[in-house]
C-alpha positions as CSV (number, residue, x, y, z in Angstrom):
1,M,141.0,24.4,-5.1
2,T,138.1,25.6,-2.8
3,P,139.7,27.4,0.5
4,L,139.3,25.3,4.0
5,R,137.4,27.2,6.2
6,F,136.7,27.2,9.8
7,D,133.6,29.1,9.8
8,G,131.1,28.4,12.8
9,R,134.0,26.3,14.5
10,V,135.8,27.2,17.9
11,A,139.2,26.7,18.6
12,V,141.4,26.5,21.8
13,I,145.3,26.8,21.4
14,T,147.4,26.5,24.4
15,G,150.9,28.5,24.3
16,A,149.2,30.6,21.6
17,G,150.9,33.9,22.8
18,R,154.2,33.2,20.9
19,G,155.8,31.2,18.2
20,V,154.0,28.2,16.5
21,G,151.0,28.4,18.8
22,R,150.4,32.2,17.7
23,E,150.6,31.4,14.0
24,Y,148.1,28.5,14.8
25,A,145.7,31.0,16.1
26,R,146.1,33.8,13.5
27,L,145.6,31.2,10.6
28,L,142.8,29.5,12.1
29,A,141.0,33.0,12.9
30,G,142.0,34.0,9.2
31,R,139.9,31.1,8.1
32,G,136.8,31.8,10.1
33,A,137.4,30.1,13.5
34,A,136.4,31.9,16.6
35,V,139.6,31.3,18.9
36,V,140.7,31.2,22.5
37,V,144.2,32.4,22.9
38,N,145.7,30.6,25.8
39,D,149.1,31.6,27.3
40,L,150.0,31.7,30.9
41,G,152.9,34.1,29.6
42,G,155.7,32.8,31.8
43,A,159.4,32.6,31.0
44,T,160.9,29.5,29.3
45,D,161.5,27.7,32.5
46,G,158.0,27.9,33.5
47,T,158.1,30.3,36.1
48,G,156.3,33.9,36.2
49,A,152.9,34.7,34.5
50,S,151.9,37.7,32.2
51,S,148.4,38.6,30.4
52,E,150.2,40.5,27.7
53,P,151.2,37.6,25.1
54,A,147.6,36.3,24.9
55,E,146.2,39.5,25.0
56,Q,148.2,40.6,22.3
57,V,147.5,37.9,19.9
58,A,143.7,38.1,20.8
59,E,143.8,41.9,19.8
60,E,145.9,41.3,16.7
61,I,143.4,39.0,15.6
62,R,140.3,41.2,16.4
63,D,142.0,44.1,14.7
64,A,142.0,42.1,11.5
65,G,138.5,41.5,11.8
66,G,138.5,37.8,13.4
67,I,137.0,36.7,16.6
68,A,139.2,36.0,19.5
69,V,139.2,36.0,23.3
70,A,142.7,35.7,25.6
71,D,142.9,33.2,28.4
72,T,145.6,33.2,30.9
73,H,145.0,29.8,32.8
74,S,147.9,27.5,33.7
75,V,147.4,24.2,31.9
76,A,149.8,22.5,34.2
77,E,146.7,21.7,36.8
78,Q,143.6,19.9,36.3
79,A,141.3,23.0,37.5
80,G,143.4,25.4,34.9
81,A,142.7,22.9,32.2
82,R,139.2,22.7,32.8
83,A,139.0,26.5,33.0
84,V,140.4,26.9,29.3
85,V,137.8,24.8,27.9
86,D,135.1,26.5,29.9
87,T,136.4,29.6,28.5
88,A,135.4,28.6,25.2
89,L,131.8,26.9,26.1
90,E,131.0,30.0,28.0
91,Q,132.2,32.7,25.2
92,F,131.2,30.5,22.2
93,G,129.0,27.7,23.5
94,R,131.1,25.0,22.1
95,I,134.5,23.6,21.3
96,D,135.3,22.0,17.8
97,V,139.0,22.1,17.7
98,L,141.5,21.7,20.6
99,I,145.7,22.1,19.9
100,H,147.7,21.9,23.2
101,N,151.2,23.3,21.9
102,A,151.9,25.3,25.4
103,G,155.3,23.4,27.0
104,F,158.8,24.0,27.7
105,V,162.1,22.5,27.7
106,N,163.8,24.0,30.8
107,G,162.9,23.0,34.3
108,S,162.5,20.0,36.4
109,Y,160.9,16.5,35.6
110,D,157.7,17.2,37.6
111,Q,157.3,20.6,35.7
112,L,157.8,19.3,32.5
113,V,155.3,16.3,32.9
114,A,152.8,19.0,34.3
115,V,152.7,21.1,31.1
116,N,153.6,18.8,28.5
117,L,152.0,15.5,29.3
118,S,149.4,16.0,32.3
119,G,148.3,19.4,30.5
120,A,147.3,17.5,27.5
121,H,145.4,14.8,29.4
122,W,143.4,17.4,31.5
123,L,142.8,19.6,28.5
124,T,141.5,16.6,26.3
125,E,139.3,15.1,29.4
126,A,137.7,18.5,29.9
127,A,137.2,18.8,26.2
128,W,136.0,15.4,25.4
129,P,132.4,15.4,27.0
130,T,131.3,18.3,24.7
131,M,133.0,17.0,21.7
132,Q,131.0,13.7,22.2
133,E,127.7,15.0,23.0
134,Q,128.4,17.5,19.7
135,R,129.7,14.1,17.9
136,Y,132.4,16.0,16.3
137,G,135.9,17.1,17.5
138,R,139.4,17.7,16.1
139,I,142.4,17.3,18.4
140,L,145.8,18.1,17.8
141,L,148.9,17.2,20.4
142,T,152.4,18.2,20.5
143,T,155.1,15.6,20.6
144,S,158.8,16.0,19.7
145,S,161.7,14.3,18.1
146,S,163.5,14.3,21.3
147,G,161.2,11.4,22.6
148,L,160.3,9.6,19.2
149,F,164.1,9.3,18.3
150,G,166.0,10.4,21.4
151,S,168.1,13.5,22.4
152,G,170.8,12.8,25.1
153,P,170.7,16.2,26.6
154,M,167.1,16.2,27.1
155,P,165.7,12.9,28.4
156,S,163.2,14.4,30.9
157,Y,161.6,16.3,27.7
158,G,161.8,13.5,25.7
159,A,160.0,11.5,28.2
160,T,156.9,13.5,28.5
161,K,156.8,14.3,24.7
162,M,156.7,10.4,24.0
163,G,154.1,10.2,26.7
164,V,152.0,12.7,24.8
165,F,152.4,10.1,21.7
166,G,151.1,7.5,23.6
167,L,148.2,9.6,24.7
168,G,147.2,10.8,21.4
169,K,147.5,7.4,20.0
170,C,145.0,6.1,22.6
171,L,142.6,9.0,22.5
172,A,142.3,8.3,18.7
173,V,141.1,5.0,19.1
174,R,138.7,6.1,22.0
175,G,137.3,8.8,19.5
176,R,136.2,6.9,16.6
177,A,132.7,6.2,17.4
178,A,132.2,10.0,18.2
179,N,133.8,11.5,15.2
180,I,136.5,12.8,17.4
181,A,139.8,12.6,15.8
182,V,143.3,13.0,17.1
183,N,146.5,13.5,15.7
184,L,150.0,14.4,16.7
185,I,152.4,17.1,15.4
186,S,156.2,17.2,16.0
187,P,157.5,20.8,15.0
188,C,160.6,22.1,13.8
189,A,160.7,25.8,14.4
190,Y,163.0,28.3,15.9
191,T,161.1,29.6,18.7
192,R,161.8,31.3,22.0
193,L,162.3,27.9,23.6
194,V,164.7,26.5,20.8
195,S,166.8,30.0,21.0
196,E,167.7,29.1,24.4
197,L,169.3,25.8,23.5
198,T,173.0,25.6,22.4
199,L,173.7,27.2,18.9
200,T,175.3,24.5,16.8
201,P,175.6,24.1,13.2
202,R,172.1,22.1,13.0
203,M,170.6,24.6,15.3
204,Q,171.7,27.4,13.2
205,W,170.0,25.9,10.1
206,V,166.8,25.7,12.2
207,A,167.2,29.3,12.8
208,D,167.7,30.3,9.2
209,N,165.1,27.8,7.5
210,A,162.6,27.0,10.0
211,A,160.4,29.9,10.8
212,P,157.3,29.4,12.9
213,E,154.6,30.2,10.4
214,L,155.8,27.2,8.1
215,V,154.4,24.8,10.5
216,A,150.9,26.1,10.9
217,P,149.4,25.3,7.4
218,A,149.9,21.4,8.1
219,A,148.7,22.0,11.7
220,V,145.4,23.8,10.6
221,F,144.8,21.1,7.8
222,L,145.1,18.3,10.7
223,V,142.0,20.1,12.7
224,H,139.8,20.6,9.6
225,E,136.5,18.6,9.4
226,S,138.1,17.3,6.0
227,C,141.1,15.7,7.2
228,P,140.6,12.0,6.9
229,V,143.3,10.9,9.0
230,S,143.2,10.0,13.0
231,G,145.9,8.5,15.2
232,Q,148.6,9.8,13.0
233,A,151.7,11.6,13.8
234,F,153.6,14.3,11.6
235,A,156.8,16.2,11.6
236,V,156.3,19.5,10.1
237,G,158.8,22.4,9.8
238,A,160.9,24.5,7.0
239,G,158.4,23.6,4.6
240,R,158.3,20.0,4.7
241,V,155.6,17.4,6.1
242,A,156.3,13.9,6.7
243,R,154.6,10.9,8.5
244,I,156.2,9.6,11.9
245,F,155.3,6.0,12.6
246,V,155.9,3.1,14.8
247,G,156.1,-0.3,13.1
248,E,157.2,-4.1,13.9
249,T,159.3,-6.2,11.9
250,T,158.3,-9.4,10.6
251,G,160.4,-10.8,13.5
252,Y,161.5,-14.4,14.3
253,V,159.2,-17.1,15.5
254,N,159.9,-20.3,17.7
255,R,157.8,-21.6,20.1
256,D,160.9,-23.5,21.5
257,M,163.0,-20.6,21.8
258,T,166.2,-20.2,23.8
259,V,168.4,-17.0,24.7
260,E,170.9,-18.3,22.2
261,D,168.1,-18.5,19.4
262,V,167.6,-14.9,20.1
263,S,171.3,-14.1,19.7
264,A,171.5,-16.1,16.6
265,H,168.5,-14.4,14.9
266,L,169.1,-11.0,15.8
267,G,169.8,-10.0,12.3
268,V,166.4,-11.3,11.3
269,I,164.6,-9.9,14.2
270,L,166.2,-6.1,13.2
271,D,165.5,-6.7,9.4
272,E,163.2,-3.8,8.7
273,D,162.0,-5.5,5.0
274,G,158.4,-6.3,5.3
275,Y,157.8,-4.3,8.5
276,H,154.0,-3.6,9.7
277,V,152.3,-0.7,11.1
278,P,149.8,-1.7,13.3
279,A,146.6,0.6,13.4
280,D,145.8,-0.3,17.1
281,M,146.5,-2.8,19.8
282,D,143.8,-5.1,18.4
283,E,145.4,-5.2,15.0
284,L,148.8,-5.8,16.7
285,Q,147.3,-8.8,18.7
286,D,145.8,-9.9,15.2
287,L,149.6,-9.9,14.0
288,Y,150.9,-12.1,17.0
289,M,148.2,-14.6,16.2
290,K,148.8,-14.9,12.8
291,T,152.6,-15.0,12.7
292,A,153.0,-16.9,16.2
293,S,150.1,-19.5,16.3
294,V,151.2,-23.2,16.9
């Protein structure tokens, strides 16, 4: 099989100084991309800053014969996100790939929103005009099983990551006409952030089996020009790649519905047999029109 290359492409990866972001940057650079290694270099609770993580990864890439520059702007604010994209444009003249990987678990709700969700919004808004003009772009946003499926101890984190899921789905629709593909990844990897969580038997399994480098191949494929999908989400880790999707059951229809009808037909409403996965809101509306018309 012909190797998938990124020669001539420019990639921006946030949170690329450590963990899975570092692996994304190294793999993309190894396949020919010029890489902007963005990392604020802060602690796991979002405090502090250091240029060392981003600079170290950029140096590793250059020592291996690749092309990379370090960037230490914070994506928690619009100006910082804009500056990250400007680094790519000033250094390399374009931006083809954007991976928003930066994020953290511990911190206030406002801090989590700023980095995990607002950062994704401001980054994509900053990159969008250039990608639209180029009529080419590949964006990968980071969601999490905490939001997709629920996690009792982390409601604020889960809420921000589910917000990213919605953002990615909307951007995928928006990007269709401009050849901008947007997908989502939910990584399972033992990283610095994960290592600070309670060490349960499940977490020990992650530590033993889910190294960060096992996430990178799928992520890099999802931002390659040959990747045929957009608006999709994938669970990736420990050597496994799986699709995540939101679907609707066939449901129950009664134009004279009462509260008691809903109660009596709850089993039918919950039945997953014959479920449908709408591609977007238009297709969902078509489903309503088909199933609930008089």
